[in-house]
N, CA, C, O and the ligand as a Tripos MOL2 file, in Angstrom:
@<TRIPOS>MOLECULE
protein
  269   267    68     0     0
PROTEIN
NO_CHARGES

@<TRIPOS>ATOM
      1 N         -65.4390   56.7180   35.5780 N.3       1 MET1
      2 CA        -65.1800   56.7720   37.0470 C.3       1 MET1
      3 C         -66.4750   56.8660   37.7800 C.2       1 MET1
      4 O         -67.3950   57.5390   37.3160 O.2       1 MET1
      5 N         -66.5820   56.2270   38.8890 N.am      2 ASP2
      6 CA        -67.8040   56.2470   39.6970 C.3       2 ASP2
      7 C         -67.6110   57.3190   40.8170 C.2       2 ASP2
      8 O         -66.9210   57.0860   41.8090 O.2       2 ASP2
      9 N         -68.2320   58.4600   40.6160 N.am      3 PHE3
     10 CA        -68.0480   59.6050   41.5200 C.3       3 PHE3
     11 C         -68.6950   59.3590   42.9140 C.2       3 PHE3
     12 O         -68.2000   59.8110   43.9460 O.2       3 PHE3
     13 N         -69.8110   58.6290   42.8800 N.am      4 SER4
     14 CA        -70.5100   58.4360   44.1410 C.3       4 SER4
     15 C         -69.6540   57.5670   45.0600 C.2       4 SER4
     16 O         -69.6460   57.7570   46.2760 O.2       4 SER4
     17 N         -68.9500   56.6330   44.4840 N.am      5 ALA5
     18 CA        -68.0570   55.7590   45.2640 C.3       5 ALA5
     19 C         -66.9140   56.5920   45.8260 C.2       5 ALA5
     20 O         -66.4700   56.4110   46.9600 O.2       5 ALA5
     21 N         -66.4600   57.5060   44.9870 N.am      6 LEU6
     22 CA        -65.3160   58.3710   45.3530 C.3       6 LEU6
     23 C         -65.6690   59.2460   46.5390 C.2       6 LEU6
     24 O         -64.8870   59.3820   47.4800 O.2       6 LEU6
     25 N         -66.8520   59.8390   46.4860 N.am      7 THR7
     26 CA        -67.3430   60.7020   47.5380 C.3       7 THR7
     27 C         -67.4940   59.9130   48.8510 C.2       7 THR7
     28 O         -67.0720   60.3600   49.9170 O.2       7 THR7
     29 N         -68.0760   58.7870   48.7430 N.am      8 LYS8
     30 CA        -68.2740   57.9210   49.9160 C.3       8 LYS8
     31 C         -66.9420   57.6370   50.5540 C.2       8 LYS8
     32 O         -66.7980   57.7210   51.7740 O.2       8 LYS8
     33 N         -65.9750   57.3030   49.7440 N.am      9 LYS9
     34 CA        -64.6720   56.9290   50.2360 C.3       9 LYS9
     35 C         -63.9500   58.0820   50.9420 C.2       9 LYS9
     36 O         -63.3290   57.8830   51.9860 O.2       9 LYS9
     37 N         -64.0360   59.2860   50.3700 N.am     10 SER10
     38 CA        -63.3230   60.4000   50.9620 C.3      10 SER10
     39 C         -64.0290   60.8630   52.2160 C.2      10 SER10
     40 O         -63.3660   61.3820   53.1140 O.2      10 SER10
     41 N         -65.3100   60.7080   52.3280 N.am     11 SER11
     42 CA        -66.0180   61.0340   53.5350 C.3      11 SER11
     43 C         -65.6690   60.0390   54.6570 C.2      11 SER11
     44 O         -65.5380   60.4200   55.8210 O.2      11 SER11
     45 N         -65.5280   58.8020   54.2940 N.am     12 ALA12
     46 CA        -65.1500   57.7840   55.2650 C.3      12 ALA12
     47 C         -63.7500   58.0780   55.7980 C.2      12 ALA12
     48 O         -63.4740   57.9280   56.9890 O.2      12 ALA12
     49 N         -62.8550   58.5080   54.8660 N.am     13 SER13
     50 CA        -61.5080   58.7580   55.3430 C.3      13 SER13
     51 C         -61.4320   60.0190   56.1660 C.2      13 SER13
     52 O         -60.5840   60.1550   57.0480 O.2      13 SER13
     53 N         -62.3400   60.9530   55.8650 N.am     14 PHE14
     54 CA        -62.3850   62.1700   56.6450 C.3      14 PHE14
     55 C         -62.7220   61.8530   58.1020 C.2      14 PHE14
     56 O         -62.0900   62.3620   59.0290 O.2      14 PHE14
     57 N         -63.7670   60.9730   58.2860 N.am     15 ASN15
     58 CA        -64.1320   60.5460   59.6550 C.3      15 ASN15
     59 C         -62.9750   59.7710   60.2940 C.2      15 ASN15
     60 O         -62.7050   59.9030   61.4880 O.2      15 ASN15
     61 N         -62.3140   58.9780   59.4910 N.am     16 GLN16
     62 CA        -61.1460   58.2170   60.0120 C.3      16 GLN16
     63 C         -60.0620   59.1870   60.5190 C.2      16 GLN16
     64 O         -59.4400   58.9540   61.5550 O.2      16 GLN16
     65 N         -59.8550   60.2650   59.7750 N.am     17 HIS17
     66 CA        -58.8340   61.2280   60.1840 C.3      17 HIS17
     67 C         -59.2720   61.9220   61.4620 C.2      17 HIS17
     68 O         -58.4570   62.1730   62.3510 O.2      17 HIS17
     69 N         -60.5330   62.2240   61.5500 N.am     18 LYS18
     70 CA        -61.0020   62.8670   62.7530 C.3      18 LYS18
     71 C         -60.8160   62.0090   63.9900 C.2      18 LYS18
     72 O         -60.3840   62.4950   65.0350 O.2      18 LYS18
     73 N         -61.1510   60.7050   63.8630 N.am     19 ASN19
     74 CA        -60.9290   59.7940   64.9450 C.3      19 ASN19
     75 C         -59.5000   59.6600   65.2890 C.2      19 ASN19
     76 O         -59.1330   59.6100   66.4630 O.2      19 ASN19
     77 N         -58.6630   59.6000   64.2620 N.am     20 LEU20
     78 CA        -57.2010   59.5260   64.4420 C.3      20 LEU20
     79 C         -56.6800   60.6980   65.1950 C.2      20 LEU20
     80 O         -55.8680   60.5490   66.1090 O.2      20 LEU20
     81 N         -57.1380   61.8860   64.8230 N.am     21 LEU21
     82 CA        -56.7230   63.1270   65.4890 C.3      21 LEU21
     83 C         -57.1340   63.1080   66.9840 C.2      21 LEU21
     84 O         -56.3610   63.4830   67.8660 O.2      21 LEU21
     85 N         -58.3570   62.6660   67.2230 N.am     22 LYS22
     86 CA        -58.8470   62.5740   68.5800 C.3      22 LYS22
     87 C         -57.9480   61.6450   69.4220 C.2      22 LYS22
     88 O         -57.6070   61.9770   70.5570 O.2      22 LYS22
     89 N         -57.5840   60.5280   68.8840 N.am     23 LYS23
     90 CA        -56.7490   59.5690   69.6110 C.3      23 LYS23
     91 C         -55.3960   60.1560   69.8910 C.2      23 LYS23
     92 O         -54.8700   60.0550   70.9990 O.2      23 LYS23
     93 N         -54.8310   60.7790   68.8620 N.am     24 LEU24
     94 CA        -53.4850   61.3510   69.0030 C.3      24 LEU24
     95 C         -53.4980   62.4710   70.0420 C.2      24 LEU24
     96 O         -52.5690   62.6070   70.8380 O.2      24 LEU24
     97 N         -54.5650   63.2680   70.0220 N.am     25 ALA25
     98 CA        -54.6880   64.4050   70.9620 C.3      25 ALA25
     99 C         -54.7620   63.9010   72.3860 C.2      25 ALA25
    100 O         -54.2690   64.5470   73.3110 O.2      25 ALA25
    101 N         -55.3670   62.7650   72.5550 N.am     26 LYS26
    102 CA        -55.5040   62.1950   73.9110 C.3      26 LYS26
    103 C         -54.2110   61.4600   74.3260 C.2      26 LYS26
    104 O         -54.1050   60.9800   75.4540 O.2      26 LYS26
    105 N         -53.2750   61.3800   73.4480 N.am     27 GLY27
    106 CA        -52.0320   60.7010   73.7370 C.3      27 GLY27
    107 C         -52.0770   59.2030   73.5520 C.2      27 GLY27
    108 O         -51.1910   58.4690   73.9900 O.2      27 GLY27
    109 N         -53.1410   58.7680   72.8870 N.am     28 ASN28
    110 CA        -53.2480   57.3140   72.5930 C.3      28 ASN28
    111 C         -52.2570   56.9070   71.4760 C.2      28 ASN28
    112 O         -51.8710   57.7010   70.6170 O.2      28 ASN28
    113 N         -51.8860   55.6460   71.5480 N.am     29 THR29
    114 CA        -51.0100   55.1300   70.5040 C.3      29 THR29
    115 C         -51.8440   54.6620   69.2720 C.2      29 THR29
    116 O         -52.7880   53.8840   69.4060 O.2      29 THR29
    117 N         -51.4680   55.1540   68.1020 N.am     30 VAL30
    118 CA        -52.1520   54.7310   66.9090 C.3      30 VAL30
    119 C         -51.1390   54.0380   66.0200 C.2      30 VAL30
    120 O         -50.0240   54.5200   65.8170 O.2      30 VAL30
    121 N         -51.5530   52.8930   65.4950 N.am     31 LYS31
    122 CA        -50.5860   52.1370   64.6730 C.3      31 LYS31
    123 C         -50.9930   52.1790   63.2170 C.2      31 LYS31
    124 O         -52.1730   52.2580   62.8750 O.2      31 LYS31
    125 N         -49.9730   52.1230   62.3670 N.am     32 CYS32
    126 CA        -50.1220   52.1340   60.9340 C.3      32 CYS32
    127 C         -50.8390   50.8080   60.5130 C.2      32 CYS32
    128 O         -50.5090   49.7220   60.9900 O.2      32 CYS32
    129 N         -51.8200   50.9540   59.6100 N.am     33 GLU33
    130 CA        -52.5100   49.7620   59.1860 C.3      33 GLU33
    131 C         -51.6250   48.8310   58.3690 C.2      33 GLU33
    132 O         -51.8620   47.6240   58.3320 O.2      33 GLU33
    133 N         -50.6280   49.3700   57.7280 N.am     34 LYS34
    134 CA        -49.7970   48.5640   56.8640 C.3      34 LYS34
    135 C         -48.6350   47.9010   57.5890 C.2      34 LYS34
    136 O         -48.4600   46.6840   57.5270 O.2      34 LYS34
    137 N         -47.8560   48.7080   58.2670 N.am     35 CYS35
    138 CA        -46.6150   48.1690   58.8720 C.3      35 CYS35
    139 C         -46.7380   48.0110   60.4250 C.2      35 CYS35
    140 O         -45.8170   47.5310   61.0860 O.2      35 CYS35
    141 N         -47.8730   48.4200   60.9590 N.am     36 GLN36
    142 CA        -48.0660   48.3450   62.4190 C.3      36 GLN36
    143 C         -47.0550   49.2020   63.1940 C.2      36 GLN36
    144 O         -46.9250   49.0300   64.4060 O.2      36 GLN36
    145 N         -46.3610   50.0890   62.5520 N.am     37 GLY37
    146 CA        -45.5250   51.0460   63.2000 C.3      37 GLY37
    147 C         -46.3190   52.0960   63.9070 C.2      37 GLY37
    148 O         -47.4550   52.3620   63.5130 O.2      37 GLY37
    149 N         -45.7830   52.7090   64.9310 N.am     38 ILE38
    150 CA        -46.5700   53.7210   65.7120 C.3      38 ILE38
    151 C         -46.5330   55.0350   64.9740 C.2      38 ILE38
    152 O         -45.4740   55.5210   64.5760 O.2      38 ILE38
    153 N         -47.7230   55.6060   64.7970 N.am     39 LEU39
    154 CA        -47.8430   56.9070   64.1060 C.3      39 LEU39
    155 C         -47.4190   57.9990   65.0710 C.2      39 LEU39
    156 O         -47.7400   57.9830   66.2590 O.2      39 LEU39
    157 N         -46.6750   58.9570   64.5020 N.am     40 THR40
    158 CA        -46.2760   60.1320   65.2890 C.3      40 THR40
    159 C         -46.8640   61.3760   64.6370 C.2      40 THR40
    160 O         -46.9750   61.4630   63.4140 O.2      40 THR40
    161 N         -47.2380   62.3350   65.4770 N.am     41 LEU41
    162 CA        -47.8150   63.5710   65.0090 C.3      41 LEU41
    163 C         -46.7460   64.6230   64.8440 C.2      41 LEU41
    164 O         -46.0690   64.9980   65.8010 O.2      41 LEU41
    165 N         -46.6040   65.0820   63.6540 N.am     42 ASP42
    166 CA        -45.6200   66.1650   63.3470 C.3      42 ASP42
    167 C         -46.3670   67.4550   63.1140 C.2      42 ASP42
    168 O         -47.1550   67.5630   62.1740 O.2      42 ASP42
    169 N         -46.1270   68.4180   63.9490 N.am     43 LEU43
    170 CA        -46.8720   69.6990   63.8380 C.3      43 LEU43
    171 C         -46.0440   70.7470   63.0910 C.2      43 LEU43
    172 O         -46.5200   71.8570   62.8510 O.2      43 LEU43
    173 N         -44.8220   70.4030   62.7290 N.am     44 LYS44
    174 CA        -43.9400   71.3550   62.0060 C.3      44 LYS44
    175 C         -44.1550   71.2760   60.5360 C.2      44 LYS44
    176 O         -43.2370   70.9280   59.7930 O.2      44 LYS44
    177 N         -45.3490   71.5900   60.0870 N.am     45 THR45
    178 CA        -45.6550   71.5920   58.6690 C.3      45 THR45
    179 C         -45.6080   73.0010   58.1310 C.2      45 THR45
    180 O         -45.7580   73.9590   58.8890 O.2      45 THR45
    181 N         -45.4010   73.1450   56.8360 N.am     46 PRO46
    182 CA        -45.3290   74.4860   56.2150 C.3      46 PRO46
    183 C         -46.6250   75.2720   56.4750 C.2      46 PRO46
    184 O         -46.5890   76.4970   56.5910 O.2      46 PRO46
    185 N         -47.7550   74.5810   56.5660 N.am     47 LYS47
    186 CA        -48.9980   75.3150   56.6970 C.3      47 LYS47
    187 C         -49.4240   75.3450   58.1880 C.2      47 LYS47
    188 O         -49.4920   74.2940   58.8250 O.2      47 LYS47
    189 N         -49.7090   76.5450   58.7450 N.am     48 PRO48
    190 CA        -50.1910   76.5880   60.1070 C.3      48 PRO48
    191 C         -51.5770   75.9500   60.2410 C.2      48 PRO48
    192 O         -52.4050   76.0570   59.3360 O.2      48 PRO48
    193 N         -51.8170   75.3020   61.3500 N.am     49 GLY49
    194 CA        -53.1110   74.6970   61.5510 C.3      49 GLY49
    195 C         -53.2070   73.2800   60.9710 C.2      49 GLY49
    196 O         -54.2700   72.6590   60.9650 O.2      49 GLY49
    197 N         -52.0860   72.8050   60.4950 N.am     50 GLN50
    198 CA        -52.0570   71.4550   59.9520 C.3      50 GLN50
    199 C         -50.9920   70.6240   60.6340 C.2      50 GLN50
    200 O         -49.9330   71.1240   61.0130 O.2      50 GLN50
    201 N         -51.2830   69.3890   60.7780 N.am     51 GLY51
    202 CA        -50.3440   68.4380   61.3020 C.3      51 GLY51
    203 C         -50.2660   67.2270   60.4220 C.2      51 GLY51
    204 O         -51.1920   66.9360   59.6650 O.2      51 GLY51
    205 N         -49.1720   66.5200   60.5170 N.am     52 VAL52
    206 CA        -49.0380   65.2780   59.7100 C.3      52 VAL52
    207 C         -48.8020   64.1020   60.6540 C.2      52 VAL52
    208 O         -47.8690   64.1130   61.4580 O.2      52 VAL52
    209 N         -49.6380   63.1160   60.5480 N.am     53 ALA53
    210 CA        -49.4460   61.8860   61.2840 C.3      53 ALA53
    211 C         -48.7830   60.8890   60.3400 C.2      53 ALA53
    212 O         -49.3000   60.5910   59.2640 O.2      53 ALA53
    213 N         -47.6180   60.3770   60.7690 N.am     54 LYS54
    214 CA        -46.9550   59.4370   59.8660 C.3      54 LYS54
    215 C         -46.2900   58.2940   60.6330 C.2      54 LYS54
    216 O         -45.9850   58.4320   61.8180 O.2      54 LYS54
    217 N         -46.0710   57.1900   59.9690 N.am     55 CYS55
    218 CA        -45.4600   56.0350   60.5970 C.3      55 CYS55
    219 C         -43.9570   56.0640   60.2390 C.2      55 CYS55
    220 O         -43.5230   56.7810   59.3380 O.2      55 CYS55
    221 N         -43.1800   55.2460   60.9920 N.am     56 PRO56
    222 CA        -41.7180   55.2970   60.7980 C.3      56 PRO56
    223 C         -41.3100   54.9320   59.3370 C.2      56 PRO56
    224 O         -40.3250   55.4740   58.8340 O.2      56 PRO56
    225 N         -42.0440   54.0310   58.6600 N.am     57 LYS57
    226 CA        -41.6440   53.6310   57.3480 C.3      57 LYS57
    227 C         -42.1500   54.5510   56.2470 C.2      57 LYS57
    228 O         -41.6780   54.5050   55.1110 O.2      57 LYS57
    229 N         -43.1170   55.3870   56.6040 N.am     58 GLY58
    230 CA        -43.5990   56.3520   55.6350 C.3      58 GLY58
    231 C         -44.7580   55.8420   54.7200 C.2      58 GLY58
    232 O         -45.1600   56.5400   53.7890 O.2      58 GLY58
    233 N         -45.2640   54.6680   54.9840 N.am     59 CYS59
    234 CA        -46.4280   54.1970   54.1770 C.3      59 CYS59
    235 C         -47.7250   54.8790   54.5500 C.2      59 CYS59
    236 O         -48.6750   54.9070   53.7680 O.2      59 CYS59
    237 N         -47.7560   55.4210   55.7360 N.am     60 THR60
    238 CA        -48.9350   56.2040   56.1400 C.3      60 THR60
    239 C         -48.4970   57.6270   56.4000 C.2      60 THR60
    240 O         -47.6210   57.8690   57.2310 O.2      60 THR60
    241 N         -49.0890   58.5600   55.7050 N.am     61 GLU61
    242 CA        -48.7910   59.9880   55.9630 C.3      61 GLU61
    243 C         -50.1230   60.7200   55.7570 C.2      61 GLU61
    244 O         -50.5810   60.9090   54.6300 O.2      61 GLU61
    245 N         -50.7370   61.1290   56.8940 N.am     62 ILE62
    246 CA        -52.0650   61.6960   56.8770 C.3      62 ILE62
    247 C         -51.9950   63.1780   57.3180 C.2      62 ILE62
    248 O         -51.5300   63.4930   58.4140 O.2      62 ILE62
    249 N         -52.4540   64.0460   56.4590 N.am     63 VAL63
    250 CA        -52.5090   65.4600   56.8020 C.3      63 VAL63
    251 C         -53.7700   65.7070   57.6290 C.2      63 VAL63
    252 O         -54.8730   65.3640   57.2040 O.2      63 VAL63
    253 N         -53.6070   66.2900   58.7830 N.am     64 LEU64
    254 CA        -54.7370   66.5470   59.6620 C.3      64 LEU64
    255 C         -54.9660   68.0470   59.7980 C.2      64 LEU64
    256 O         -54.0150   68.8150   59.9410 O.2      64 LEU64
    257 N         -56.2440   68.4670   59.7530 N.am     65 GLU65
    258 CA        -56.6200   69.8310   59.9920 C.3      65 GLU65
    259 C         -56.7720   70.0040   61.4860 C.2      65 GLU65
    260 O         -57.5830   69.3210   62.1110 O.2      65 GLU65
    261 N         -56.0110   70.8970   62.0600 N.am     66 LEU66
    262 CA        -56.0330   71.0290   63.5370 C.3      66 LEU66
    263 C         -56.9270   72.2020   63.9620 C.2      66 LEU66
    264 O         -57.2770   72.3010   65.1380 O.2      66 LEU66
    265 N         -57.2900   73.0620   63.0620 N.am     67 GLY67
    266 CA        -58.0310   74.2800   63.4230 C.3      67 GLY67
    267 C         -59.4160   73.9610   63.8420 C.2      67 GLY67
    268 O         -60.1820   74.8630   64.1800 O.2      67 GLY67
    269 ZN        -46.5490   52.1560   57.9400 Zn       68 ZN68
@<TRIPOS>BOND
     1     1     2 1
     2     2     3 1
     3     3     4 2
     4     3     5 am
     5     5     6 1
     6     6     7 1
     7     7     8 2
     8     7     9 am
     9     9    10 1
    10    10    11 1
    11    11    12 2
    12    11    13 am
    13    13    14 1
    14    14    15 1
    15    15    16 2
    16    15    17 am
    17    17    18 1
    18    18    19 1
    19    19    20 2
    20    19    21 am
    21    21    22 1
    22    22    23 1
    23    23    24 2
    24    23    25 am
    25    25    26 1
    26    26    27 1
    27    27    28 2
    28    27    29 am
    29    29    30 1
    30    30    31 1
    31    31    32 2
    32    31    33 am
    33    33    34 1
    34    34    35 1
    35    35    36 2
    36    35    37 am
    37    37    38 1
    38    38    39 1
    39    39    40 2
    40    39    41 am
    41    41    42 1
    42    42    43 1
    43    43    44 2
    44    43    45 am
    45    45    46 1
    46    46    47 1
    47    47    48 2
    48    47    49 am
    49    49    50 1
    50    50    51 1
    51    51    52 2
    52    51    53 am
    53    53    54 1
    54    54    55 1
    55    55    56 2
    56    55    57 am
    57    57    58 1
    58    58    59 1
    59    59    60 2
    60    59    61 am
    61    61    62 1
    62    62    63 1
    63    63    64 2
    64    63    65 am
    65    65    66 1
    66    66    67 1
    67    67    68 2
    68    67    69 am
    69    69    70 1
    70    70    71 1
    71    71    72 2
    72    71    73 am
    73    73    74 1
    74    74    75 1
    75    75    76 2
    76    75    77 am
    77    77    78 1
    78    78    79 1
    79    79    80 2
    80    79    81 am
    81    81    82 1
    82    82    83 1
    83    83    84 2
    84    83    85 am
    85    85    86 1
    86    86    87 1
    87    87    88 2
    88    87    89 am
    89    89    90 1
    90    90    91 1
    91    91    92 2
    92    91    93 am
    93    93    94 1
    94    94    95 1
    95    95    96 2
    96    95    97 am
    97    97    98 1
    98    98    99 1
    99    99   100 2
   100    99   101 am
   101   101   102 1
   102   102   103 1
   103   103   104 2
   104   103   105 am
   105   105   106 1
   106   106   107 1
   107   107   108 2
   108   107   109 am
   109   109   110 1
   110   110   111 1
   111   111   112 2
   112   111   113 am
   113   113   114 1
   114   114   115 1
   115   115   116 2
   116   115   117 am
   117   117   118 1
   118   118   119 1
   119   119   120 2
   120   119   121 am
   121   121   122 1
   122   122   123 1
   123   123   124 2
   124   123   125 am
   125   125   126 1
   126   126   127 1
   127   127   128 2
   128   127   129 am
   129   129   130 1
   130   130   131 1
   131   131   132 2
   132   131   133 am
   133   133   134 1
   134   134   135 1
   135   135   136 2
   136   135   137 am
   137   137   138 1
   138   138   139 1
   139   139   140 2
   140   139   141 am
   141   141   142 1
   142   142   143 1
   143   143   144 2
   144   143   145 am
   145   145   146 1
   146   146   147 1
   147   147   148 2
   148   147   149 am
   149   149   150 1
   150   150   151 1
   151   151   152 2
   152   151   153 am
   153   153   154 1
   154   154   155 1
   155   155   156 2
   156   155   157 am
   157   157   158 1
   158   158   159 1
   159   159   160 2
   160   159   161 am
   161   161   162 1
   162   162   163 1
   163   163   164 2
   164   163   165 am
   165   165   166 1
   166   166   167 1
   167   167   168 2
   168   167   169 am
   169   169   170 1
   170   170   171 1
   171   171   172 2
   172   171   173 am
   173   173   174 1
   174   174   175 1
   175   175   176 2
   176   175   177 am
   177   177   178 1
   178   178   179 1
   179   179   180 2
   180   179   181 am
   181   181   182 1
   182   182   183 1
   183   183   184 2
   184   183   185 am
   185   185   186 1
   186   186   187 1
   187   187   188 2
   188   187   189 am
   189   189   190 1
   190   190   191 1
   191   191   192 2
   192   191   193 am
   193   193   194 1
   194   194   195 1
   195   195   196 2
   196   195   197 am
   197   197   198 1
   198   198   199 1
   199   199   200 2
   200   199   201 am
   201   201   202 1
   202   202   203 1
   203   203   204 2
   204   203   205 am
   205   205   206 1
   206   206   207 1
   207   207   208 2
   208   207   209 am
   209   209   210 1
   210   210   211 1
   211   211   212 2
   212   211   213 am
   213   213   214 1
   214   214   215 1
   215   215   216 2
   216   215   217 am
   217   217   218 1
   218   218   219 1
   219   219   220 2
   220   219   221 am
   221   221   222 1
   222   222   223 1
   223   223   224 2
   224   223   225 am
   225   225   226 1
   226   226   227 1
   227   227   228 2
   228   227   229 am
   229   229   230 1
   230   230   231 1
   231   231   232 2
   232   231   233 am
   233   233   234 1
   234   234   235 1
   235   235   236 2
   236   235   237 am
   237   237   238 1
   238   238   239 1
   239   239   240 2
   240   239   241 am
   241   241   242 1
   242   242   243 1
   243   243   244 2
   244   243   245 am
   245   245   246 1
   246   246   247 1
   247   247   248 2
   248   247   249 am
   249   249   250 1
   250   250   251 1
   251   251   252 2
   252   251   253 am
   253   253   254 1
   254   254   255 1
   255   255   256 2
   256   255   257 am
   257   257   258 1
   258   258   259 1
   259   259   260 2
   260   259   261 am
   261   261   262 1
   262   262   263 1
   263   263   264 2
   264   263   265 am
   265   265   266 1
   266   266   267 1
   267   267   268 2
@<TRIPOS>SUBSTRUCTURE
     1 MET1         2 RESIDUE 1 A MET
     2 ASP2         6 RESIDUE 1 A ASP
     3 PHE3        10 RESIDUE 1 A PHE
     4 SER4        14 RESIDUE 1 A SER
     5 ALA5        18 RESIDUE 1 A ALA
     6 LEU6        22 RESIDUE 1 A LEU
     7 THR7        26 RESIDUE 1 A THR
     8 LYS8        30 RESIDUE 1 A LYS
     9 LYS9        34 RESIDUE 1 A LYS
    10 SER10       38 RESIDUE 1 A SER
    11 SER11       42 RESIDUE 1 A SER
    12 ALA12       46 RESIDUE 1 A ALA
    13 SER13       50 RESIDUE 1 A SER
    14 PHE14       54 RESIDUE 1 A PHE
    15 ASN15       58 RESIDUE 1 A ASN
    16 GLN16       62 RESIDUE 1 A GLN
    17 HIS17       66 RESIDUE 1 A HIS
    18 LYS18       70 RESIDUE 1 A LYS
    19 ASN19       74 RESIDUE 1 A ASN
    20 LEU20       78 RESIDUE 1 A LEU
    21 LEU21       82 RESIDUE 1 A LEU
    22 LYS22       86 RESIDUE 1 A LYS
    23 LYS23       90 RESIDUE 1 A LYS
    24 LEU24       94 RESIDUE 1 A LEU
    25 ALA25       98 RESIDUE 1 A ALA
    26 LYS26      102 RESIDUE 1 A LYS
    27 GLY27      106 RESIDUE 1 A GLY
    28 ASN28      110 RESIDUE 1 A ASN
    29 THR29      114 RESIDUE 1 A THR
    30 VAL30      118 RESIDUE 1 A VAL
    31 LYS31      122 RESIDUE 1 A LYS
    32 CYS32      126 RESIDUE 1 A CYS
    33 GLU33      130 RESIDUE 1 A GLU
    34 LYS34      134 RESIDUE 1 A LYS
    35 CYS35      138 RESIDUE 1 A CYS
    36 GLN36      142 RESIDUE 1 A GLN
    37 GLY37      146 RESIDUE 1 A GLY
    38 ILE38      150 RESIDUE 1 A ILE
    39 LEU39      154 RESIDUE 1 A LEU
    40 THR40      158 RESIDUE 1 A THR
    41 LEU41      162 RESIDUE 1 A LEU
    42 ASP42      166 RESIDUE 1 A ASP
    43 LEU43      170 RESIDUE 1 A LEU
    44 LYS44      174 RESIDUE 1 A LYS
    45 THR45      178 RESIDUE 1 A THR
    46 PRO46      182 RESIDUE 1 A PRO
    47 LYS47      186 RESIDUE 1 A LYS
    48 PRO48      190 RESIDUE 1 A PRO
    49 GLY49      194 RESIDUE 1 A GLY
    50 GLN50      198 RESIDUE 1 A GLN
    51 GLY51      202 RESIDUE 1 A GLY
    52 VAL52      206 RESIDUE 1 A VAL
    53 ALA53      210 RESIDUE 1 A ALA
    54 LYS54      214 RESIDUE 1 A LYS
    55 CYS55      218 RESIDUE 1 A CYS
    56 PRO56      222 RESIDUE 1 A PRO
    57 LYS57      226 RESIDUE 1 A LYS
    58 GLY58      230 RESIDUE 1 A GLY
    59 CYS59      234 RESIDUE 1 A CYS
    60 THR60      238 RESIDUE 1 A THR
    61 GLU61      242 RESIDUE 1 A GLU
    62 ILE62      246 RESIDUE 1 A ILE
    63 VAL63      250 RESIDUE 1 A VAL
    64 LEU64      254 RESIDUE 1 A LEU
    65 GLU65      258 RESIDUE 1 A GLU
    66 LEU66      262 RESIDUE 1 A LEU
    67 GLY67      266 RESIDUE 1 A GLY
    68 ZN68       269 GROUP 0 **** ****
């Protein structure tokens, strides 16, 4: 396994999540990359300080740190 590639990828997705959270917080519409469905932010997660952004079909489900 190439760990450097893995690190790079997870850091990129971290920034992607941050941008996504910013957009959702501003009330912008964010679409799923796969099905183009509109992502909704669900704040009723078991863990406080976390939200889940997901599309209607469920192919995108991103856990966001809100704290
Ligand atoms: Zn989707």
